[in-house]
N, C-alpha and C positions, 0 to 999 in steps of 0.2 A: 587783614589789610591786603588790599590790593597792590600790587607792585606798580611803581611809577615807570612808564614806558615811554621811548621816543620814537619817533616815525620820520625818517629824512629820506627824499628820492631827489631826482633829476627835476628841476623846475619849469622844463619846458621840453615836450615830447612832442615831435610832427611825425606822425605815422601813417602810411600809405603807400601805394604803388606809386612810383614817381617823385617820391617826396625830394629825393637829391636835387630835383630842379628849384627847391626853395633855399637853396645853400646861400645864395647871393641875399636874399632878404635878410636871413638868419644873422649873416656876418654885419648887415648894416644896423641891425636892431641895438648891437652893442659897439656902432661907430669902428668896426674894425678896417682896416686900409690894407695890411699887407700879411696874409696867414701863411703858415707852413703847413705844407698836407705830410701828414706823417703817414707811412703805409709800408707795405711789403712787396719784393719782388714778384711775387705769385700774384699778386691781384693787378700789380702792374701790366702782367701778361695776359690779362682776361681783357683789356678795353677799358675798364670801368674807370681808373685815374684818368686816361685819355678824356674820358666823357665830363667827368667832373672837373678837370682842367681848362675844357672847352666851355662849361657853364660859368666858370669864374672870368674866364676872358670876355666872354659875350656880356657879361654884367661888369666890365671895366675894373676888375680886381686881381691886381698883381699878387705874385704867391712865389714861394720856394717850396721844393720837395726834397724829403728825405724818404727815400723807398728800401732802405735796407735794414728794416726791422725783421728780425730772426724768431722763430719759435723758442720758447722760453727764453725771452732776452736776459744778457746778463746786466747786472745793475750798471756796469761801467758804460754801456752804450748811451745812458742817458747824457753823460757829461758831454759826449760828442755833439750830440742833438743840440743841447742847450748853447754850445759854442755857435754852430750854425746860427741859431734863431738870433742871437746878440751881435754876429757879424752882418748880419742882413736886414736889420731894422725891422725885425718880424714883431707884430703887436697882437697875433691871436694864432690858434692852433685849431686846424682840423685834423683829426684821427679819424682814418677809414681802413676798414679791414675786419680781422678777428680780433681776440682778446690782446695779444701781443702786442699790434698796434695801438689799439684802443689805451692800454695800460701805458706806453710808453707816451704816448701823445698828453695822457693826465699830468703824469709826473713830470714831464718838460715843461708844460703850461706853470706848474706851482714851484720849478726849480729856478724858472726866470725870476721870480720875486723873493725866494727866500735864499738864505747864504748857505754857505758851504755845499756838501755832497748829498747825493741822495741816500748814503749810507747812514749820514746823520738822522735820518727820519723813518728808519726800519721801527715801526712801534705804532702805537694808537696816539692820534692826537698831537703829535709833534711837531707840526708844521704850523708857522706863526701867522701866515700871510696868504690871503688868495692869492690864485696865480692870474696869468693873462687870459682873456677869454678863450672857451673851449666850446668845439663842436665835434660831437662823435656821430660816427656813420658805420654802424656793425653791418658786415656782409655775411656774418654767418649768425645762425640761430642757436649760440652756445652760451657765451661767457656772462651776457647780461651787464659788461662793464661798462655800458652807457647809462646805467641806473645804479651805480654802486661807489662807495667811497672808499675803494680799495684798490692797490695795485699791487701785482705780484711780479717779481722780479727773481732772476736766479744768482744766487751766490755760489761760485762754480770753486771756489776757494774752500768752502765749508760743506759744498754737496747739498745744499739745500734750498728751498724756497722761501723767499723772505716777503713780509707784506709790508706797505705802509696804509695806513689808515687815518682818514680825515675826511671831514666835509667839505673841505678846500677842494678836493678831488670831483666832485660832482661838476659834470660838465654845465655849461648854459643853455645848450640846447643838444637833444639827443635826435637825429633824424633815422627813422626806422621806414627805410625802401624796402620792400619784399622782392622787387624787382631785381635787386642786386644778389640775391640768394640764388636766383634760377640756374646759374651756372655751377653751384657747389657741387661736385664730385660726391656719388654714393658714400664714399669712405668717409669723407670730411663732415657730409651730414649726418652720418651716424654717430661719429666720435663726440661732434659738436652739440648734436642733440640730445645725446646722453649725459653730456655735461650739464645742460640745461635742466634734465629733468632730475639729476640728481642734487642741484641746487635746491629745488623746489621741495624734493623729498627730506634733504636734511633741514633745510628752514623748519619744515612742519614738525618734524620731531627733535628739533634743537631743544634744549631747556629754556631758551628764550622767547621760544615762541608766544605769540600774543593772537587776540582774535583778527587784527588787521594782517598780519604776516599768514595766518592760518588761511584766511579768505584767499589772498594773494598765491599762495603755495598750491592750494585746492585746484584753483581755476588753470595755474599753470601745468600742473600734473595732467591734469584732464586735456588740456590744448595739446600737451607734447606727447603722451602717450598714445592718444587716437588719432594722431597726424604725422608721427614719425615714420613708421613704417610707408606711408603713400608717397612723403618726400624723399625717403630713400629709394624707393623702387620707380616712382614717376616724378624726376627732379623739376620737370616743366610745369607741374600741378602748383598754380599759384595759389589756391586757395589753402592746399596744405602749406605751402610756404609761408604766407600770412599769418597762418594759426601758429606755425612754429615760431615765428620771428615774435608774434606777441606773447606766447608762452615763455620764450627766453627772457623777455622783459620782465614780465611780471614774477619770474623765478627770480631774477636779480632783485626785483623791490624786496621780495620777500626775505632773502638771504641776507641782504646789506642790513638788514635791521634785526634779523633773529640770529643770524650767524649760519654757517656749516659747519660740520661735526666732522666725526673720525674717518670717513671716506677720504674727505680732502687731506686729513693729515697723514694719511697712509699713501697719497697720491704725491705728494709733494718729494718725499725723498727719492723714490723711484722714477720721477721724472726729472729731478735734477743730476742723479748718477746715471741713469740708463738712457735718460732723453726720450723716454716713452711720452708720447703724446698725452697732453693733459685729459683730455675726454676719455682716451683708451684707457690710461692709468686709473681714473677714476671707477669707470666700467668694470676693470677689473677686481678693483676693491670692493665694487658696491655690495656682492652677496654676502660675501664673509663678513664685513662689517654688519649689516644688517642681521644676519644670524646672532652674531654676538651681541647686538644693541636690542633686539627684540624684546626681552623680558623687561628692559629699561622703561618702555611705555608700549605694551601691549596694544592698547585702544587704537592709539594712532598709527601703529603699524597695521592693525587690522583695517582701519579706515584706508590706507594707502590700498592696501588689497581689493577692497571695494572699487576705487577708484579707476582700478585697472581692471573691472569687469569681473573681479572673483568675490561674488557676494553669496554667501552660504549660510541662511538663518540657521541651520540645524546643527553647525558645529560649534566647537569652544572659540572663545578669543584668541587662545594660543593658536589653534591650528588656522584660523582664519589669518593672522598675522602671518604664518609661515607662507601662504598662499601668495603672497605679494613678493616674497622671495623665489619664489617659482616664476611667477610672469616677469620680473626683471632678467630672470636666466635667460627665458624663452625670448625675450625680446633682443638681448645680446646677441643670441645666435640667430635669429631672423636678420638681423643688422650685419652678422659676419664681423662681430667687433671681436678681437683677441681675448681669452678668458684666461690665460695662463700666463706668468711672469718668466717663464723659462724662455718664450718666444722671444724674449728683449736680452737674455743673455745672463739672468739672474739666476744664481745660484744658493744652495743651501748655506756655503760659507759667506754668503754677503747679509743673511738675515739678521744675524745680531746687530750689525751697524744699521742696518734699514731701520730694524725697531728702535734703536737707539734715537735715531732721526726723528721717528714719528713722536717721540716723548718730549722732544723740544719744541714741537708744535703745540705750545699750550696755549694759544690764542683760540684754536679750533677745539682742542680735547675738553675746553673747560665749558663747551655748548654740548658736550655729548650726552646722551640720556643716560648712560652706564659708565661708570668707572673703569678707565683704560689702565692696566699696569703693564709693564714693558714685557711680562712673560704672555700676557695676553697678545699683544703685539706681534711678538714672535710666532705664536700659532697660528694668527690671522695671516700672516705672509705666507707660512707652509702650505695653509690650505688651498694657495692659487699659484702654488710654484710651477 
């Protein structure tokens, strides 16, 4: 008997160079009058927010700005932004930036209409009501947050990242403008691009994958793997930037429905405790987790190797699958992404607690193609210490 599957994604996606110019039209579609712009200080410094605000001014749209989103934002920040929304008569939200800004925008939109605090909604499908209208504008080709029903926030008390999962977190519209990614520094291009690639790889090997998510994940892997080096080496290449942004979106659609697996489960504790940027944390953990997971689905890991250009008909499936590990290790080296935890202060003494943190991320470990035990988690961390 076939399993029953559900596919969900953002209802409206506007994509192409210059798409930011459609923001007034998109706000008017849901009769928005006064948005709050949620972003981070780094994006403000690029001038992109000034451009957005000028477009809103020219369209006769008044707005409020919150520009203090930080990387791996603590959940307490949400209440602060919600207070700003309610105090200023805001009726819709524009999230613009990387994954942290988009996630804060998503959860703020729903916390305006749902009682209590965001801590009450860590988990799956706990939100009761849709939020106020929301437009998301990604400026990195990385998280795919614009097409996922997931928000990840840091709980610094427990040194963990926690998720809110609900279909109410999908935005009304996602605007994908590749021109906004042209100024990304190489290091950010590398880290966010690897994050997107890992989303696609994990969606493809998740035990919840299906034909639809496989199609999206394969296309995402092809787009990202074959364009990330160009985007990293020549950030002004608009074609590479467009393909990276599209790949990130497709990867987001795939993992939003199939789920990510153990790589992300390992990244969460080290990101929360040692403040390792998310894309880098994922990249460090990728190859040891792949090596552990290979035997859980050799055929799919062999497929990944072929997508990455390692197609050898005269070798076993096991060896073919292993070539994918070598391909992503070489990619990380080409992109100069760190590959050892010790660079961020992680020591042997930290490993037992970190492994314990991995085992708490049951939502993701449930998707993994191979059963994970705490002794496996400790051994995997030690491989990249």
